[in-house]
FITIPA-768535 format. One record per residue (C-alpha): residue number from 1; residue in three letters; x, y, z. Coordinates in steps of 0.1 Angstrom, whole numbers, plus 5000, padded with zeros to 4 digits. Layout:
! FITIPA-768535
<pt><k>NUM</k><r>ALA</r><x>X</x><y>Y</y><z>Z</z></pt>
...
! end
This chain:
! FITIPA-768535
<pt><k>1</k><r>MET</r><x>5000</x><y>5000</y><z>5000</z></pt>
<pt><k>2</k><r>GLU</r><x>5014</x><y>5034</y><z>4990</z></pt>
<pt><k>3</k><r>ASN</r><x>5023</x><y>5059</y><z>5017</z></pt>
<pt><k>4</k><r>ARG</r><x>4999</x><y>5085</y><z>5029</z></pt>
<pt><k>5</k><r>ARG</r><x>5013</x><y>5115</y><z>5010</z></pt>
<pt><k>6</k><r>ASP</r><x>5013</x><y>5096</y><z>4977</z></pt>
<pt><k>7</k><r>PHE</r><x>4978</x><y>5083</y><z>4982</z></pt>
<pt><k>8</k><r>LEU</r><x>4964</x><y>5116</y><z>4991</z></pt>
<pt><k>9</k><r>LYS</r><x>4980</x><y>5131</y><z>4961</z></pt>
<pt><k>10</k><r>LYS</r><x>4968</x><y>5104</y><z>4937</z></pt>
<pt><k>11</k><r>ALA</r><x>4933</x><y>5101</y><z>4952</z></pt>
<pt><k>12</k><r>SER</r><x>4922</x><y>5133</y><z>4934</z></pt>
<pt><k>13</k><r>LEU</r><x>4932</x><y>5117</y><z>4901</z></pt>
<pt><k>14</k><r>PHE</r><x>4907</x><y>5089</y><z>4903</z></pt>
<pt><k>15</k><r>THR</r><x>4879</x><y>5092</y><z>4878</z></pt>
<pt><k>16</k><r>VAL</r><x>4842</x><y>5086</y><z>4887</z></pt>
<pt><k>17</k><r>ALA</r><x>4841</x><y>5058</y><z>4861</z></pt>
<pt><k>18</k><r>GLY</r><x>4870</x><y>5041</y><z>4877</z></pt>
<pt><k>19</k><r>MET</r><x>4855</x><y>5044</y><z>4912</z></pt>
<pt><k>20</k><r>PHE</r><x>4824</x><y>5024</y><z>4902</z></pt>
<pt><k>21</k><r>ALA</r><x>4841</x><y>4999</y><z>4879</z></pt>
<pt><k>22</k><r>GLY</r><x>4866</x><y>4971</y><z>4885</z></pt>
<pt><k>23</k><r>LYS</r><x>4841</x><y>4950</y><z>4905</z></pt>
<pt><k>24</k><r>SER</r><x>4862</x><y>4918</y><z>4902</z></pt>
<pt><k>25</k><r>SER</r><x>4889</x><y>4930</y><z>4926</z></pt>
<pt><k>26</k><r>PHE</r><x>4861</x><y>4942</y><z>4949</z></pt>
<pt><k>27</k><r>ALA</r><x>4846</x><y>4907</y><z>4950</z></pt>
<pt><k>28</k><r>ASN</r><x>4865</x><y>4898</y><z>4982</z></pt>
<pt><k>29</k><r>ILE</r><x>4842</x><y>4920</y><z>5001</z></pt>
<pt><k>30</k><r>SER</r><x>4814</x><y>4895</y><z>4996</z></pt>
<pt><k>31</k><r>LYS</r><x>4832</x><y>4872</y><z>5020</z></pt>
<pt><k>32</k><r>LEU</r><x>4824</x><y>4897</y><z>5048</z></pt>
<pt><k>33</k><r>SER</r><x>4792</x><y>4892</y><z>5068</z></pt>
<pt><k>34</k><r>ASN</r><x>4761</x><y>4910</y><z>5054</z></pt>
<pt><k>35</k><r>VAL</r><x>4747</x><y>4912</y><z>5089</z></pt>
<pt><k>36</k><r>SER</r><x>4753</x><y>4945</y><z>5107</z></pt>
<pt><k>37</k><r>ALA</r><x>4776</x><y>4942</y><z>5137</z></pt>
<pt><k>38</k><r>VAL</r><x>4756</x><y>4944</y><z>5169</z></pt>
<pt><k>39</k><r>THR</r><x>4775</x><y>4970</y><z>5191</z></pt>
<pt><k>40</k><r>ASN</r><x>4768</x><y>5001</y><z>5210</z></pt>
<pt><k>41</k><r>LYS</r><x>4804</x><y>5011</y><z>5208</z></pt>
<pt><k>42</k><r>LYS</r><x>4813</x><y>5043</y><z>5188</z></pt>
<pt><k>43</k><r>ILE</r><x>4841</x><y>5032</y><z>5165</z></pt>
<pt><k>44</k><r>GLY</r><x>4855</x><y>5054</y><z>5138</z></pt>
<pt><k>45</k><r>LEU</r><x>4875</x><y>5046</y><z>5107</z></pt>
<pt><k>46</k><r>GLN</r><x>4900</x><y>5067</y><z>5087</z></pt>
<pt><k>47</k><r>ILE</r><x>4890</x><y>5059</y><z>5051</z></pt>
<pt><k>48</k><r>TYR</r><x>4927</x><y>5059</y><z>5041</z></pt>
<pt><k>49</k><r>SER</r><x>4927</x><y>5024</y><z>5056</z></pt>
<pt><k>50</k><r>LEU</r><x>4909</x><y>5011</y><z>5025</z></pt>
<pt><k>51</k><r>GLY</r><x>4930</x><y>5028</y><z>4998</z></pt>
<pt><k>52</k><r>ARG</r><x>4918</x><y>5022</y><z>4963</z></pt>
<pt><k>53</k><r>GLU</r><x>4895</x><y>4993</y><z>4973</z></pt>
<pt><k>54</k><r>LEU</r><x>4869</x><y>5018</y><z>4986</z></pt>
<pt><k>55</k><r>TYR</r><x>4867</x><y>5036</y><z>4952</z></pt>
<pt><k>56</k><r>GLN</r><x>4857</x><y>5005</y><z>4933</z></pt>
<pt><k>57</k><r>ASP</r><x>4822</x><y>5009</y><z>4948</z></pt>
<pt><k>58</k><r>VAL</r><x>4819</x><y>5038</y><z>4972</z></pt>
<pt><k>59</k><r>PRO</r><x>4782</x><y>5034</y><z>4982</z></pt>
<pt><k>60</k><r>GLY</r><x>4786</x><y>4997</y><z>4987</z></pt>
<pt><k>61</k><r>GLY</r><x>4819</x><y>5000</y><z>5005</z></pt>
<pt><k>62</k><r>LEU</r><x>4805</x><y>5025</y><z>5030</z></pt>
<pt><k>63</k><r>LYS</r><x>4776</x><y>5002</y><z>5037</z></pt>
<pt><k>64</k><r>LYS</r><x>4800</x><y>4974</y><z>5044</z></pt>
<pt><k>65</k><r>ILE</r><x>4819</x><y>4996</y><z>5068</z></pt>
<pt><k>66</k><r>ALA</r><x>4788</x><y>5003</y><z>5087</z></pt>
<pt><k>67</k><r>GLN</r><x>4779</x><y>4966</y><z>5088</z></pt>
<pt><k>68</k><r>MET</r><x>4813</x><y>4959</y><z>5104</z></pt>
<pt><k>69</k><r>GLY</r><x>4804</x><y>4980</y><z>5133</z></pt>
<pt><k>70</k><r>TYR</r><x>4819</x><y>5014</y><z>5124</z></pt>
<pt><k>71</k><r>SER</r><x>4797</x><y>5045</y><z>5130</z></pt>
<pt><k>72</k><r>THR</r><x>4820</x><y>5074</y><z>5122</z></pt>
<pt><k>73</k><r>LEU</r><x>4844</x><y>5084</y><z>5095</z></pt>
<pt><k>74</k><r>GLU</r><x>4875</x><y>5105</y><z>5090</z></pt>
<pt><k>75</k><r>LEU</r><x>4881</x><y>5114</y><z>5054</z></pt>
<pt><k>76</k><r>ALA</r><x>4913</x><y>5114</y><z>5034</z></pt>
<pt><k>77</k><r>GLY</r><x>4920</x><y>5125</y><z>4998</z></pt>
<pt><k>78</k><r>TYR</r><x>4907</x><y>5161</y><z>4999</z></pt>
<pt><k>79</k><r>ASN</r><x>4914</x><y>5181</y><z>4968</z></pt>
<pt><k>80</k><r>ASN</r><x>4896</x><y>5213</y><z>4959</z></pt>
<pt><k>81</k><r>GLY</r><x>4861</x><y>5204</y><z>4971</z></pt>
<pt><k>82</k><r>LYS</r><x>4863</x><y>5167</y><z>4964</z></pt>
<pt><k>83</k><r>ILE</r><x>4872</x><y>5135</y><z>4981</z></pt>
<pt><k>84</k><r>GLY</r><x>4888</x><y>5110</y><z>4957</z></pt>
<pt><k>85</k><r>ASN</r><x>4872</x><y>5129</y><z>4928</z></pt>
<pt><k>86</k><r>ILE</r><x>4837</x><y>5127</y><z>4944</z></pt>
<pt><k>87</k><r>GLU</r><x>4821</x><y>5160</y><z>4952</z></pt>
<pt><k>88</k><r>MET</r><x>4821</x><y>5163</y><z>4990</z></pt>
<pt><k>89</k><r>SER</r><x>4784</x><y>5169</y><z>4992</z></pt>
<pt><k>90</k><r>GLU</r><x>4779</x><y>5136</y><z>4973</z></pt>
<pt><k>91</k><r>PHE</r><x>4803</x><y>5118</y><z>4996</z></pt>
<pt><k>92</k><r>ARG</r><x>4784</x><y>5131</y><z>5026</z></pt>
<pt><k>93</k><r>LYS</r><x>4751</x><y>5118</y><z>5011</z></pt>
<pt><k>94</k><r>MET</r><x>4766</x><y>5084</y><z>5005</z></pt>
<pt><k>95</k><r>SER</r><x>4779</x><y>5083</y><z>5041</z></pt>
<pt><k>96</k><r>ASP</r><x>4745</x><y>5094</y><z>5054</z></pt>
<pt><k>97</k><r>ASP</r><x>4728</x><y>5067</y><z>5034</z></pt>
<pt><k>98</k><r>ALA</r><x>4751</x><y>5041</y><z>5049</z></pt>
<pt><k>99</k><r>GLY</r><x>4745</x><y>5054</y><z>5084</z></pt>
<pt><k>100</k><r>LEU</r><x>4780</x><y>5068</y><z>5089</z></pt>
<pt><k>101</k><r>LYS</r><x>4787</x><y>5102</y><z>5104</z></pt>
<pt><k>102</k><r>ILE</r><x>4817</x><y>5121</y><z>5090</z></pt>
<pt><k>103</k><r>ILE</r><x>4835</x><y>5137</y><z>5120</z></pt>
<pt><k>104</k><r>SER</r><x>4870</x><y>5146</y><z>5107</z></pt>
<pt><k>105</k><r>SER</r><x>4891</x><y>5150</y><z>5076</z></pt>
<pt><k>106</k><r>HIS</r><x>4928</x><y>5147</y><z>5068</z></pt>
<pt><k>107</k><r>LEU</r><x>4943</x><y>5172</y><z>5043</z></pt>
<pt><k>108</k><r>ASN</r><x>4976</x><y>5189</y><z>5036</z></pt>
<pt><k>109</k><r>PRO</r><x>4986</x><y>5223</y><z>5022</z></pt>
<pt><k>110</k><r>PRO</r><x>5003</x><y>5221</y><z>4988</z></pt>
<pt><k>111</k><r>VAL</r><x>5038</x><y>5229</y><z>5002</z></pt>
<pt><k>112</k><r>ARG</r><x>5059</x><y>5211</y><z>5028</z></pt>
<pt><k>113</k><r>GLU</r><x>5085</x><y>5238</y><z>5035</z></pt>
<pt><k>114</k><r>TYR</r><x>5069</x><y>5267</y><z>5053</z></pt>
<pt><k>115</k><r>THR</r><x>5085</x><y>5301</y><z>5051</z></pt>
<pt><k>116</k><r>LYS</r><x>5074</x><y>5337</y><z>5058</z></pt>
<pt><k>117</k><r>ASP</r><x>5070</x><y>5341</y><z>5020</z></pt>
<pt><k>118</k><r>ASN</r><x>5045</x><y>5313</y><z>5015</z></pt>
<pt><k>119</k><r>LYS</r><x>5024</x><y>5317</y><z>5046</z></pt>
<pt><k>120</k><r>GLY</r><x>4998</x><y>5336</y><z>5026</z></pt>
<pt><k>121</k><r>GLU</r><x>4995</x><y>5307</y><z>5001</z></pt>
<pt><k>122</k><r>ILE</r><x>4990</x><y>5282</y><z>5029</z></pt>
<pt><k>123</k><r>SER</r><x>4963</x><y>5304</y><z>5045</z></pt>
<pt><k>124</k><r>GLU</r><x>4945</x><y>5306</y><z>5012</z></pt>
<pt><k>125</k><r>PHE</r><x>4945</x><y>5268</y><z>5010</z></pt>
<pt><k>126</k><r>TRP</r><x>4930</x><y>5265</y><z>5045</z></pt>
<pt><k>127</k><r>LYS</r><x>4903</x><y>5292</y><z>5038</z></pt>
<pt><k>128</k><r>LYS</r><x>4891</x><y>5272</y><z>5008</z></pt>
<pt><k>129</k><r>ALA</r><x>4894</x><y>5238</y><z>5027</z></pt>
<pt><k>130</k><r>ALA</r><x>4876</x><y>5251</y><z>5058</z></pt>
<pt><k>131</k><r>ASP</r><x>4847</x><y>5265</y><z>5037</z></pt>
<pt><k>132</k><r>ASP</r><x>4844</x><y>5232</y><z>5018</z></pt>
<pt><k>133</k><r>HIS</r><x>4844</x><y>5211</y><z>5050</z></pt>
<pt><k>134</k><r>ALA</r><x>4820</x><y>5234</y><z>5069</z></pt>
<pt><k>135</k><r>LYS</r><x>4794</x><y>5228</y><z>5042</z></pt>
<pt><k>136</k><r>ILE</r><x>4793</x><y>5191</y><z>5049</z></pt>
<pt><k>137</k><r>GLY</r><x>4792</x><y>5195</y><z>5087</z></pt>
<pt><k>138</k><r>VAL</r><x>4827</x><y>5182</y><z>5095</z></pt>
<pt><k>139</k><r>LYS</r><x>4839</x><y>5190</y><z>5131</z></pt>
<pt><k>140</k><r>TYR</r><x>4877</x><y>5186</y><z>5126</z></pt>
<pt><k>141</k><r>ILE</r><x>4901</x><y>5194</y><z>5098</z></pt>
<pt><k>142</k><r>VAL</r><x>4934</x><y>5176</y><z>5106</z></pt>
<pt><k>143</k><r>GLN</r><x>4968</x><y>5180</y><z>5089</z></pt>
<pt><k>144</k><r>PRO</r><x>4986</x><y>5146</y><z>5088</z></pt>
<pt><k>145</k><r>GLY</r><x>5018</x><y>5156</y><z>5069</z></pt>
<pt><k>146</k><r>GLN</r><x>5048</x><y>5170</y><z>5088</z></pt>
<pt><k>147</k><r>PRO</r><x>5062</x><y>5201</y><z>5073</z></pt>
<pt><k>148</k><r>SER</r><x>5100</x><y>5207</y><z>5071</z></pt>
<pt><k>149</k><r>THR</r><x>5113</x><y>5209</y><z>5107</z></pt>
<pt><k>150</k><r>ARG</r><x>5151</x><y>5208</y><z>5106</z></pt>
<pt><k>151</k><r>SER</r><x>5157</x><y>5235</y><z>5132</z></pt>
<pt><k>152</k><r>SER</r><x>5140</x><y>5253</y><z>5161</z></pt>
<pt><k>153</k><r>GLU</r><x>5134</x><y>5282</y><z>5138</z></pt>
<pt><k>154</k><r>GLU</r><x>5115</x><y>5261</y><z>5112</z></pt>
<pt><k>155</k><r>VAL</r><x>5094</x><y>5246</y><z>5140</z></pt>
<pt><k>156</k><r>SER</r><x>5084</x><y>5281</y><z>5152</z></pt>
<pt><k>157</k><r>ILE</r><x>5073</x><y>5291</y><z>5117</z></pt>
<pt><k>158</k><r>VAL</r><x>5053</x><y>5259</y><z>5114</z></pt>
<pt><k>159</k><r>CYS</r><x>5036</x><y>5267</y><z>5147</z></pt>
<pt><k>160</k><r>GLU</r><x>5027</x><y>5302</y><z>5134</z></pt>
<pt><k>161</k><r>VAL</r><x>5011</x><y>5286</y><z>5104</z></pt>
<pt><k>162</k><r>PHE</r><x>4992</x><y>5261</y><z>5125</z></pt>
<pt><k>163</k><r>ASN</r><x>4979</x><y>5289</y><z>5147</z></pt>
<pt><k>164</k><r>GLU</r><x>4967</x><y>5308</y><z>5116</z></pt>
<pt><k>165</k><r>ALA</r><x>4950</x><y>5276</y><z>5103</z></pt>
<pt><k>166</k><r>GLY</r><x>4934</x><y>5273</y><z>5136</z></pt>
<pt><k>167</k><r>LYS</r><x>4920</x><y>5308</y><z>5134</z></pt>
<pt><k>168</k><r>ILE</r><x>4906</x><y>5301</y><z>5099</z></pt>
<pt><k>169</k><r>ALA</r><x>4890</x><y>5268</y><z>5110</z></pt>
<pt><k>170</k><r>LYS</r><x>4875</x><y>5285</y><z>5141</z></pt>
<pt><k>171</k><r>GLU</r><x>4860</x><y>5313</y><z>5119</z></pt>
<pt><k>172</k><r>ASN</r><x>4842</x><y>5285</y><z>5099</z></pt>
<pt><k>173</k><r>GLY</r><x>4830</x><y>5267</y><z>5130</z></pt>
<pt><k>174</k><r>LEU</r><x>4856</x><y>5240</y><z>5127</z></pt>
<pt><k>175</k><r>ILE</r><x>4886</x><y>5228</y><z>5148</z></pt>
<pt><k>176</k><r>PHE</r><x>4921</x><y>5225</y><z>5134</z></pt>
<pt><k>177</k><r>GLY</r><x>4942</x><y>5196</y><z>5145</z></pt>
<pt><k>178</k><r>TYR</r><x>4976</x><y>5180</y><z>5138</z></pt>
<pt><k>179</k><r>HIS</r><x>4983</x><y>5142</y><z>5134</z></pt>
<pt><k>180</k><r>ASN</r><x>5017</x><y>5128</y><z>5141</z></pt>
<pt><k>181</k><r>HIS</r><x>5039</x><y>5101</y><z>5126</z></pt>
<pt><k>182</k><r>GLU</r><x>5071</x><y>5090</y><z>5142</z></pt>
<pt><k>183</k><r>MET</r><x>5093</x><y>5118</y><z>5129</z></pt>
<pt><k>184</k><r>GLU</r><x>5078</x><y>5144</y><z>5152</z></pt>
<pt><k>185</k><r>PHE</r><x>5096</x><y>5126</y><z>5181</z></pt>
<pt><k>186</k><r>ALA</r><x>5130</x><y>5136</y><z>5167</z></pt>
<pt><k>187</k><r>ARG</r><x>5147</x><y>5166</y><z>5182</z></pt>
<pt><k>188</k><r>VAL</r><x>5158</x><y>5200</y><z>5169</z></pt>
<pt><k>189</k><r>VAL</r><x>5182</x><y>5227</y><z>5180</z></pt>
<pt><k>190</k><r>PRO</r><x>5184</x><y>5264</y><z>5172</z></pt>
<pt><k>191</k><r>GLY</r><x>5203</x><y>5269</y><z>5140</z></pt>
<pt><k>192</k><r>GLY</r><x>5201</x><y>5232</y><z>5132</z></pt>
<pt><k>193</k><r>LYS</r><x>5204</x><y>5216</y><z>5098</z></pt>
<pt><k>194</k><r>GLU</r><x>5186</x><y>5183</y><z>5104</z></pt>
<pt><k>195</k><r>MET</r><x>5164</x><y>5165</y><z>5129</z></pt>
<pt><k>196</k><r>VAL</r><x>5182</x><y>5145</y><z>5156</z></pt>
<pt><k>197</k><r>PHE</r><x>5170</x><y>5110</y><z>5163</z></pt>
<pt><k>198</k><r>GLY</r><x>5174</x><y>5087</y><z>5193</z></pt>
<pt><k>199</k><r>ARG</r><x>5163</x><y>5088</y><z>5229</z></pt>
<pt><k>200</k><r>ARG</r><x>5197</x><y>5089</y><z>5247</z></pt>
<pt><k>201</k><r>PHE</r><x>5223</x><y>5116</y><z>5246</z></pt>
<pt><k>202</k><r>PHE</r><x>5256</x><y>5107</y><z>5262</z></pt>
<pt><k>203</k><r>GLY</r><x>5270</x><y>5137</y><z>5279</z></pt>
<pt><k>204</k><r>ARG</r><x>5251</x><y>5170</y><z>5279</z></pt>
<pt><k>205</k><r>ALA</r><x>5224</x><y>5175</y><z>5253</z></pt>
<pt><k>206</k><r>PRO</r><x>5229</x><y>5206</y><z>5231</z></pt>
<pt><k>207</k><r>GLU</r><x>5214</x><y>5237</y><z>5246</z></pt>
<pt><k>208</k><r>GLY</r><x>5179</x><y>5244</y><z>5234</z></pt>
<pt><k>209</k><r>MET</r><x>5173</x><y>5209</y><z>5221</z></pt>
<pt><k>210</k><r>GLU</r><x>5136</x><y>5200</y><z>5221</z></pt>
<pt><k>211</k><r>VAL</r><x>5114</x><y>5172</y><z>5208</z></pt>
<pt><k>212</k><r>ILE</r><x>5095</x><y>5185</y><z>5178</z></pt>
<pt><k>213</k><r>TYR</r><x>5061</x><y>5172</y><z>5190</z></pt>
<pt><k>214</k><r>ASP</r><x>5066</x><y>5189</y><z>5224</z></pt>
<pt><k>215</k><r>ALA</r><x>5076</x><y>5221</y><z>5206</z></pt>
<pt><k>216</k><r>PHE</r><x>5044</x><y>5220</y><z>5185</z></pt>
<pt><k>217</k><r>LEU</r><x>5023</x><y>5216</y><z>5217</z></pt>
<pt><k>218</k><r>ARG</r><x>5042</x><y>5244</y><z>5235</z></pt>
<pt><k>219</k><r>GLN</r><x>5041</x><y>5270</y><z>5207</z></pt>
<pt><k>220</k><r>THR</r><x>5006</x><y>5265</y><z>5194</z></pt>
<pt><k>221</k><r>ASP</r><x>4975</x><y>5282</y><z>5209</z></pt>
<pt><k>222</k><r>PRO</r><x>4953</x><y>5258</y><z>5229</z></pt>
<pt><k>223</k><r>GLU</r><x>4923</x><y>5278</y><z>5218</z></pt>
<pt><k>224</k><r>LEU</r><x>4932</x><y>5272</y><z>5181</z></pt>
<pt><k>225</k><r>VAL</r><x>4950</x><y>5239</y><z>5177</z></pt>
<pt><k>226</k><r>ILE</r><x>4943</x><y>5204</y><z>5190</z></pt>
<pt><k>227</k><r>PHE</r><x>4962</x><y>5172</y><z>5184</z></pt>
<pt><k>228</k><r>GLU</r><x>4953</x><y>5138</y><z>5171</z></pt>
<pt><k>229</k><r>LEU</r><x>4977</x><y>5113</y><z>5186</z></pt>
<pt><k>230</k><r>ASP</r><x>4985</x><y>5084</y><z>5165</z></pt>
<pt><k>231</k><r>VAL</r><x>4993</x><y>5058</y><z>5191</z></pt>
<pt><k>232</k><r>TYR</r><x>5013</x><y>5034</y><z>5169</z></pt>
<pt><k>233</k><r>TRP</r><x>5035</x><y>5061</y><z>5153</z></pt>
<pt><k>234</k><r>THR</r><x>5041</x><y>5075</y><z>5188</z></pt>
<pt><k>235</k><r>VAL</r><x>5055</x><y>5041</y><z>5199</z></pt>
<pt><k>236</k><r>MET</r><x>5075</x><y>5039</y><z>5167</z></pt>
<pt><k>237</k><r>GLY</r><x>5090</x><y>5073</y><z>5177</z></pt>
<pt><k>238</k><r>GLN</r><x>5102</x><y>5056</y><z>5209</z></pt>
<pt><k>239</k><r>SER</r><x>5076</x><y>5075</y><z>5230</z></pt>
<pt><k>240</k><r>ASP</r><x>5047</x><y>5065</y><z>5252</z></pt>
<pt><k>241</k><r>PRO</r><x>5012</x><y>5075</y><z>5240</z></pt>
<pt><k>242</k><r>VAL</r><x>4998</x><y>5070</y><z>5275</z></pt>
<pt><k>243</k><r>GLU</r><x>5024</x><y>5094</y><z>5289</z></pt>
<pt><k>244</k><r>TYR</r><x>5016</x><y>5120</y><z>5263</z></pt>
<pt><k>245</k><r>MET</r><x>4979</x><y>5118</y><z>5270</z></pt>
<pt><k>246</k><r>GLN</r><x>4986</x><y>5122</y><z>5307</z></pt>
<pt><k>247</k><r>LYS</r><x>5009</x><y>5152</y><z>5301</z></pt>
<pt><k>248</k><r>TYR</r><x>4986</x><y>5170</y><z>5276</z></pt>
<pt><k>249</k><r>PRO</r><x>4950</x><y>5160</y><z>5285</z></pt>
<pt><k>250</k><r>ASP</r><x>4936</x><y>5193</y><z>5273</z></pt>
<pt><k>251</k><r>ARG</r><x>4955</x><y>5193</y><z>5239</z></pt>
<pt><k>252</k><r>ILE</r><x>4951</x><y>5157</y><z>5226</z></pt>
<pt><k>253</k><r>LYS</r><x>4914</x><y>5154</y><z>5216</z></pt>
<pt><k>254</k><r>LEU</r><x>4915</x><y>5127</y><z>5189</z></pt>
<pt><k>255</k><r>LEU</r><x>4933</x><y>5094</y><z>5186</z></pt>
<pt><k>256</k><r>HIS</r><x>4944</x><y>5071</y><z>5157</z></pt>
<pt><k>257</k><r>ILE</r><x>4941</x><y>5035</y><z>5170</z></pt>
<pt><k>258</k><r>LYS</r><x>4966</x><y>5016</y><z>5150</z></pt>
<pt><k>259</k><r>ASP</r><x>4989</x><y>4985</y><z>5152</z></pt>
<pt><k>260</k><r>LYS</r><x>5015</x><y>4971</y><z>5129</z></pt>
<pt><k>261</k><r>GLU</r><x>4987</x><y>4955</y><z>5109</z></pt>
<pt><k>262</k><r>VAL</r><x>4953</x><y>4943</y><z>5122</z></pt>
<pt><k>263</k><r>LEU</r><x>4946</x><y>4956</y><z>5157</z></pt>
<pt><k>264</k><r>GLY</r><x>4958</x><y>4933</y><z>5185</z></pt>
<pt><k>265</k><r>GLU</r><x>4978</x><y>4909</y><z>5164</z></pt>
<pt><k>266</k><r>SER</r><x>5013</x><y>4922</y><z>5169</z></pt>
<pt><k>267</k><r>GLY</r><x>5017</x><y>4923</y><z>5206</z></pt>
<pt><k>268</k><r>MET</r><x>5033</x><y>4957</y><z>5202</z></pt>
<pt><k>269</k><r>MET</r><x>5005</x><y>4979</y><z>5215</z></pt>
<pt><k>270</k><r>ASN</r><x>4990</x><y>4981</y><z>5250</z></pt>
<pt><k>271</k><r>PHE</r><x>4955</x><y>4991</y><z>5238</z></pt>
<pt><k>272</k><r>GLU</r><x>4939</x><y>4985</y><z>5272</z></pt>
<pt><k>273</k><r>LYS</r><x>4961</x><y>5012</y><z>5289</z></pt>
<pt><k>274</k><r>ILE</r><x>4956</x><y>5035</y><z>5259</z></pt>
<pt><k>275</k><r>PHE</r><x>4918</x><y>5033</y><z>5261</z></pt>
<pt><k>276</k><r>GLU</r><x>4919</x><y>5035</y><z>5299</z></pt>
<pt><k>277</k><r>GLN</r><x>4937</x><y>5068</y><z>5297</z></pt>
<pt><k>278</k><r>ALA</r><x>4916</x><y>5081</y><z>5267</z></pt>
<pt><k>279</k><r>TYR</r><x>4885</x><y>5076</y><z>5287</z></pt>
<pt><k>280</k><r>LYS</r><x>4900</x><y>5094</y><z>5318</z></pt>
<pt><k>281</k><r>ASN</r><x>4908</x><y>5123</y><z>5295</z></pt>
<pt><k>282</k><r>GLY</r><x>4873</x><y>5124</y><z>5281</z></pt>
<pt><k>283</k><r>ILE</r><x>4884</x><y>5117</y><z>5245</z></pt>
<pt><k>284</k><r>GLU</r><x>4852</x><y>5111</y><z>5225</z></pt>
<pt><k>285</k><r>ASP</r><x>4864</x><y>5103</y><z>5190</z></pt>
<pt><k>286</k><r>TYR</r><x>4890</x><y>5079</y><z>5177</z></pt>
<pt><k>287</k><r>PHE</r><x>4896</x><y>5064</y><z>5143</z></pt>
<pt><k>288</k><r>VAL</r><x>4911</x><y>5030</y><z>5133</z></pt>
<pt><k>289</k><r>GLU</r><x>4938</x><y>5033</y><z>5107</z></pt>
<pt><k>290</k><r>LEU</r><x>4952</x><y>5003</y><z>5089</z></pt>
<pt><k>291</k><r>GLU</r><x>4983</x><y>5006</y><z>5067</z></pt>
<pt><k>292</k><r>GLY</r><x>4992</x><y>4979</y><z>5042</z></pt>
<pt><k>293</k><r>ILE</r><x>4987</x><y>4943</y><z>5053</z></pt>
<pt><k>294</k><r>SER</r><x>5006</x><y>4912</y><z>5043</z></pt>
<pt><k>295</k><r>LYS</r><x>4976</x><y>4890</y><z>5035</z></pt>
<pt><k>296</k><r>GLY</r><x>4940</x><y>4895</y><z>5026</z></pt>
<pt><k>297</k><r>THR</r><x>4923</x><y>4927</y><z>5014</z></pt>
<pt><k>298</k><r>GLN</r><x>4922</x><y>4960</y><z>5031</z></pt>
<pt><k>299</k><r>PHE</r><x>4885</x><y>4955</y><z>5037</z></pt>
<pt><k>300</k><r>GLU</r><x>4892</x><y>4922</y><z>5055</z></pt>
<pt><k>301</k><r>GLY</r><x>4918</x><y>4939</y><z>5076</z></pt>
<pt><k>302</k><r>VAL</r><x>4895</x><y>4967</y><z>5085</z></pt>
<pt><k>303</k><r>LYS</r><x>4869</x><y>4942</y><z>5095</z></pt>
<pt><k>304</k><r>GLY</r><x>4894</x><y>4924</y><z>5117</z></pt>
<pt><k>305</k><r>CYS</r><x>4901</x><y>4957</y><z>5135</z></pt>
<pt><k>306</k><r>ALA</r><x>4864</x><y>4963</y><z>5141</z></pt>
<pt><k>307</k><r>ASP</r><x>4860</x><y>4927</y><z>5154</z></pt>
<pt><k>308</k><r>TYR</r><x>4889</x><y>4933</y><z>5179</z></pt>
<pt><k>309</k><r>LEU</r><x>4874</x><y>4965</y><z>5193</z></pt>
<pt><k>310</k><r>ILE</r><x>4839</x><y>4951</y><z>5195</z></pt>
<pt><k>311</k><r>LYS</r><x>4852</x><y>4921</y><z>5215</z></pt>
<pt><k>312</k><r>ALA</r><x>4876</x><y>4941</y><z>5237</z></pt>
<pt><k>313</k><r>PRO</r><x>4861</x><y>4944</y><z>5272</z></pt>
<pt><k>314</k><r>PHE</r><x>4881</x><y>4977</y><z>5278</z></pt>
<pt><k>315</k><r>VAL</r><x>4865</x><y>4995</y><z>5248</z></pt>
<pt><k>316</k><r>LYS</r><x>4833</x><y>5012</y><z>5257</z></pt>
! end
C-alpha cells in the first residue's frame, strides 16, 4: 500500500468511472458478513485504511463499513472540494445513506516547507478547505503531513502557520488539528540543519534541544490547535502514547488507533492502557487506521480491526 502522502496526492486523480468499475477486485468484500455488527460502541474509521479498494464501489463499500460496526468516519484524499474525485456533498450523502457520520478529515497544504514568504499561500488553502468542510458538517480538519522541521526556527514558523490555520478553522465553525507520525519525536536545536533521532544523549544535550512534537504543543495556541495522537506512530517514535495523554490532557482530543497490521495481532501495543487513559481524558472520538497488510484485502483487515474492538472488554 502506498504511503499516505502519495495516496492523498493520487486520490484526486481517480475518475468517477474508475470508482464504480473494477468489480472483480472488489469481490473479496462479499466474504464479509452481510449482517450488521451488533454493538453500542462508537468506532471510527479513517478511510485511508481502505485505499483504492473503497473507490471500486463507494456506496457499497460505505455500507460494508457500517455493517462491520463502524459508526463514524475520518476522510482522506481532499482536493479542491472533492474526496477522491467525488464531490464532498455527494460523499456526505453516500455516508449518510450508509448510516455513517463524518467527524473529521485529513488534508495537507500544497507545500511542505513553510516560510514567511509562502504563509499567505498556505492560508488561502485553509480558507478554501475550511469552507468546503464546513458545508458538509465536519467537526475537525486535521493535517497529517509533517512540514519541514530541521531546526527550532523552522518549528516556530510551522507553529505560526498552525495557529493561523486554527483561526481560519474557528471562523468557519471547525477545529484545526495535527496528526503525528514517528518523525515528530525527533529533536531540533536552534540553527540546526537536520532533525536528531534517538532517545539517549551521552553527555550534555545541546542547549535548546527539544522534541518537535513537544515544541508543537508548546508553541501553538490551545484555543486554536488540537492534536490527534497516532498511538502506533508514537510508539515507533520511541515514545509512550499514555504518557503524552497524561501530560497533555487538554490538547490531545483525537486518537488514531493503529497496530503494525490488524489491531491486537502484533503484541506491540497496549491498547487496554491506551483506552483507559483516553476515557480518563474524556476523549470522545478515535479512528482506526490500517496501513498495508501482508495478507488479505484492506476491507478484510479493517473488519478484523472492528472485530477486535467490539470484542475488547476495555473498549466502551
